[in-house]
N, C-alpha and C positions, 0 to 999 in steps of 0.2 A: 442513620440515613440509609444504610444498606437495606434495612428491613422494610423500606417503603413498598417494595414490590412483592411482599410475601403473599398477596392475594392472587397473584399469577402463579399457578402451580410450577414447581421447580422442574417437573418432568414434561412440561408442555413443549410441544414441537414449535420452535421458533426458527424461521429461516430469514436470514439477512442477505442483502445483496449489495455489492460494491463494484465499482468500475469507473472508467473514465467517461468523459463527455462523449456521447454518441456510440458507446460500446454496445448498447442494447439492454441496459439494466432495467429500464422501465418496461420494455417489452417482456423481459423475463419475469418481472415481479407480477405483472398483470396476468400472465399465463399461470403462474403458481397460484394466485388467488382463485382463478377459475377452476384449475385442475384439482385443487385440494379442497374445493368448496369452502374456502375461508370467508369469514365475515369481517368487514371493515367498517368502522363507525367514524363519524366526524369527531375529531379529538381537539380541534382548535378553531380559532376564528372569532370574529366579533359575535357576541351573543351566544357563544358556545355554552351549552348547559348539559352536564352529564346526566341530569335526571330525565332528559328527553333524547333517547338514543336515535341518531339519524344514520342509517346505513348508507354507505357509499358503494356504488356499483363499479366493478371492473377496475379497481385501483388498490394498491397496497397502502399500508401505513407509511408515512413519510415524515422524517424529522423536519423537513422544510416547512411543513404546515405550522409547527410550533414557532419556527423562526419568522414566518410570515405574520403570525399573530402578534409577535413582538414588534415587527415593523409597523403594523397597524397602530399599536399602542403608542409608538413614537411619532405617529403622524406622517410617516413616509408615504409617498404617492406612487400609485401604480401607473404603468404606461397605458397607451390607448388600447392595448390588448388585455388589460386587466392584470398584468404581471408586474412583479417587482424586478428591478435590475438585479442580475445575477451577482455582480460584485457587491452590491448592497447587502444581499442575503448572506453572502460569504462572510462579510465583515460582522454582521449582527450575530451570526452563528458563532464566530470566533469569540466575540465579547461574552456571549452567554456561557460558553465553555470556560473562558478565563475566570469569570466571576463566580460560577456555580459548580465548577468541576468538569473535567473532560467527559465524564459519563452522564452529565446532566440530562441531555436530550433523551437518552435511552431510559433513564430512570423516570423522567417526567412522562414520556409516552406510555410506558407500561403502567404507571400509576393511573393515568387517565383511562387507559383501556380497562383496567380492573374496576374502576368506578362505574363505567358504563355496563360492564358485564354483570357486576353485582346488582345493578339496578334491574337488568333484564331477568337475571336469576336462572341458573341451571343451563345445561347444554352448551357450555362455553369451552369445550375441549378442542375446537377446531384449531388448526395451526395459525400462528401469527406470522404474517409476511411483512417484512420491513424493507423498504426501498431506499437506496441512497445513503449507505453508511460511509462516513468519510473521515472518521477520527478513531484512532486506536483505543481511546478511552471508552468510546461507545461499544467497541468490540469487547473490551475487558468487562464492561458492565453486563453485557448480554451473555458472556461466558459463565456467569453465575448460574445459568440455567443448563441443566444436564443435556438437554436435547436442542441446544442452539447450534445451527450450522450456518457458516458464512460462505455463500457462493460469490466468486469473483468472475465477472464477465469481461473478457479482454478482446481487444481489436487493435490492429495497427493504426497509427495516427492518420495515415492517408485515407483509410476507409472511414474512419470516424468523421473526418472533415467532409467527405462526400455526403455523409448522412445529415450533417447539421448546417451545411454552408448556406442553405436558404434561410434558416432561422437567424444566422449571423449576417444576412444580406451580403454575402461574399467577402466579409471582412475577416480574412484569415488571421491577421495579427491580433484582433480582438479574441478570436477563438483560442489562439495560442496563449494569450495572457490569462484567460479564464482557466484553461487547461493546466497551465503551469501552477497557478494558485491552488487548484484542486489537488495536484499531485504531491507537492511538498512545500509547505510554507515555512518550514524550519522553526516552527514553534509548536509546543506540545498541545496547544489548544486550537491549532489551525487545521486546515484541510490536509489530509494525509492519505490520499487514495493509494499511493505506493505502499505505505505501511499496512493499510487494510488488505490490499491484495496479498502482501507477504503473510498476513495473519489468516488468510482465508483457508477454508477446509476443502473446497472443490473449485477448480479453475476450469472455466469453459471458454474456448475460443469461438468468437462469433464473427468470423470473417466473411460469411456468406450473407447475401441479401435475401435469401429464402428463409422466411420466418420458421418454417417447419423444421429446418435443420437445427435451429436453436432449441425449439421445443422438444424435439426428439432427444437431444442431448440431456436436457433437463429431466425428461421422463426416465432416462436410463439410470439416474442417480436417486430418484425419489424412493424406490423400493428399498434401497440400501440404507438410506438415512432413517427411514421409518421402521427398520428392523424386519422387513418383510422378505428380504433376499439376502443371502450370504454368499455372494460371488467371491471368487478369488481375485486378488489384485493383479493388474496388468504388470508386465515386466518393467515398463517405463515408470510406473508408480513406485515399485519396490526400489529401483535404482535411484530415483530422485529422492526418495525418503532417506536412503543411505547418504546422499549428498548433503541433505539438510542436517542429518545427525553429525556429519563431519564438521559442518559450519559452526556448530556449537562449541567446538574446541578453540575457535579463533579468539584472540585477544583484541582484535581490531575494534576501535571505538566508534567507527563510522558504519561499517557494513561487514557483517559476517557472511562469508561465502564458502560454499562447499562444492567440490567437483569430484566426479567419478569418471574414469575411462573404462569402458566395457567393450567386449567384442560385439560385433553386430548381431550375434545371436543371444545377446543379453547376459553374458557372464562378466561380472565386474573383475577388473584386473588391478587397478589402483584407485585409492580414494584419499582425498586430502582437503585442506582448507587454507585460507589466506593467513599468513603469519610472518612476523619478522624473523629472518634467519639469525641465529645467535649461537655463541659457544655453549656447549652443553652445561658447563658449570655455572653460567651466569646469564639467565634470560634478561633481556632488556626491552620489554614491550614499551610502547609509547606512553601509556598511562603511568607505568612504573618509572620511566626515565624523565618524562617531561610534564606529567600531570595533565596532558592533553594530546590530541593527535598531532604528530610532528608537522603535518601539512598546515594545520591551523597555526602552529607556532611560526612557521615560515611566512604565512599570510600576514600575521600580526606584525612581524618584524618589517615586512615590506611596507605596510601601512605607516608604521612609525617613520620610515625613511622617505616616504612619498610626500608627506606634508601637504601638498596642494593637489586639487583635482586636475588631472591631465587635460580635461576637456574645457573647463572654464576658468581654472586658476584659483577657485575659491579654496580657502583653508579647509583641510579635512578635519572634521570634529574628532577629537581624541577621546571622547567619552561615549559609552554606550549605555542604554537604559535596560535594566533587567525587565523582560516582558512580564514577569510574574509580580514582583514586589515594587517595581519602579525605582529600585536603587540605582544610582548613577555610578558607573564603574569606569575608571580611567583605563586606557589601553594597556598601561604597564601592569595593571592589576587583574587583567582578564584571566580567569581560571575556571575549572569545571563547576565551581559553585560561586555564586555572586558574593558581594561583600558582607551580606548578613549571614552567610554560611548556611542558609536554609534552602535557597533555591538552586536547583541544578540548571545551569545555563545550557542552551543548545548551541554548541560551538560550530555549527554549520553557519559560517559567518556571512553568507551572501546577503542576508536581510539586514545586516548592520552596515554602518558607515555609508549612508546615503548622502550624496553631496547636497548641501543646502542651496547651492547656486543653480544647478541644472538637473537635480534629482537623479544623477547617475548613480548606479550601484557600484561603488568603487571596486570592491573585490571581484564581483562578477564580471565587470566590464574591463578592468585594467590590471587586476592581479591574477585572476583565473583560478582554476581548480588546483593547479600545481601537482598534478598526478605524478609528474616526473621525480618529485622528491619523496614520494611515499617509500617508507622503509621496508614495507612488507613485500614478500613474494605473493603474487595473487594465486588463488586456488588453482586456476587453469595452468599457470606456469609450473607450480609445484607438482601437479599431476603429470605433466609432460616430462619433467626432470626425473620423477620417480620411475616412470615407465622406461625412460632411457637407461636408468641405473639397473633396472631389473632385466633388461633385454626382453625381446619378444620374438615369437615365431611368426606372428602375423605382420602383414604390411600395415603401416600407419593408416592407409586408406580403408582398411578393414575394421577400424575401431570407431566408436562414437564417444564423444566427450559430452557428459551431462553436467551442467552447471546451474546453480541456483540464480545466477544473474546473466545478463548478456555480456559477453567478453568486451573488455575495453580495447582501444587500439593496440596497446602493447601486447596484450594477450592474443589478439587477433593475428598479429604478425607472427607470433610463435606457433599458433595453431596451423597457419598456412605453411610456415617454414618447415614444421615437423611433418606435415602431410596428413594431419587428421582428416578423415573422410567425411565426418558428419558431426554436428553439434545439436544438442537439445537444451533449451534454456527455459527458466521460469520468469522471474521478475526482470523485465527489460529496462535498461536505461541506455539504449544504444546511441553512440555518437555516429554521425553520418560516415566518418572515416572507417570505423570498424565494421559497420554494416555493409558498406560498399565493398570493402576488401574481402570480407567473408563470402558475400554473394557472388562476386566475380571469380573467386578462386574455388569455392566449394560448390557453387550453384545454389539457387534459391531453394531447390527441392531438398537440399541437404542441411538446411537450417530450419529446425522445427521448434515451434513453441510448445512447451509442455501443456498437456491437458489431462485432467483427471483428479483423483483424490490426492491431496497433498499430505505432507508428513504429519502435520498437526492432527489430522483426522484419520490417519492410516490405520491405527489400531482400534479406534472407536468403531470404524466401519467394517473392518475386515476380521476382527476377533470373533471367530465362530462360536466361542463360548459365551459371548455377550448375551445377557438376558434380553429376551424380546418383551419389551414393556410397553410398546406403543401399538 
């Protein structure tokens, strides 16, 4: 199955784009098609015939076209604008990935592209631009190509809503529902924008409504990924790469986080990661001690004792169904692998235990995240503790905390209490409480979103000894 794409050269430049609703991914992909003189052909739809190449102008390749083709085969109806409902396409995309593998859409697209290009014959070395990557399996499939680079376009949710509210006819809650499904459906074949942003090579912030600011940023990276320029890394890129390297030491089963505290002139002082504190002679990580995240264990115990839905009184179902093999698993038997010991369950349990009476998500609405019982010290906490142990000649306000995620409320409290002057973060999952606290205490100008080359691509792009093959 892996060899289906061998007709696409392994050193072909492929640029993928990922990002949230309204972040500007489509704008970026269209610009890349034009600026790189890429050619895009019809690859799906009723009557699609690879022997008749049909070029599409001013648009990138999109997995959604294959999903729409499937929707047509199933007899689904478009709305008055000729569009399929977004939730419908999300569901069909999930089903295709579940049935045919998480990398199916990427494999299928490249196979179809190769059929068209072989029909045309010759001169098919232009870059391939792919818009709207939303699953880590698709990223993994594309990583088989030496010159695949993933751009993530990021924007705060308030700005994204401003951009799409007309399309949603002012229905903010519909937008939030679509956005939430996009970001993390808690199933390996689902929408995983957060994971894709985490796996990206280059992160671009698109907070401006001036299109040229976005395209100028894209232009600054193209010579580097094409091997035409060998610029030196920015200090922020080097420090954040160090934070990502630290995160790999973490034993956390949910989220591996790294943090670095550096002086404001860019000299790292301490670096660390999230980890359970333990006696030196006997580590007791959650996986080792409980076979699962301790927070999940607490959630499961609470569900066992809850018995009935607090909202409508319906008995809470005590079984869950494995999303892969459909095995039925009793709550007492939930473990990292399902009952047939072949499927790894995603133990982010929010999508399980839905009340049959009122459709309430029991854990999300009544049990909660239970962050307070987490056994680990967060990376930001450990960095502050280490800095305190070492002592410092600088005032805390003269240092910057670099972290691979947005600080949680507990870490935000410690950052403010210690007096850290500035934070830089990458993947955000900010709660309103931590965001408000940090903004009111540090000021909005001292809370920066990271932008630039990420750790995964740091050496690929900045290794000056890299052969120039493109």
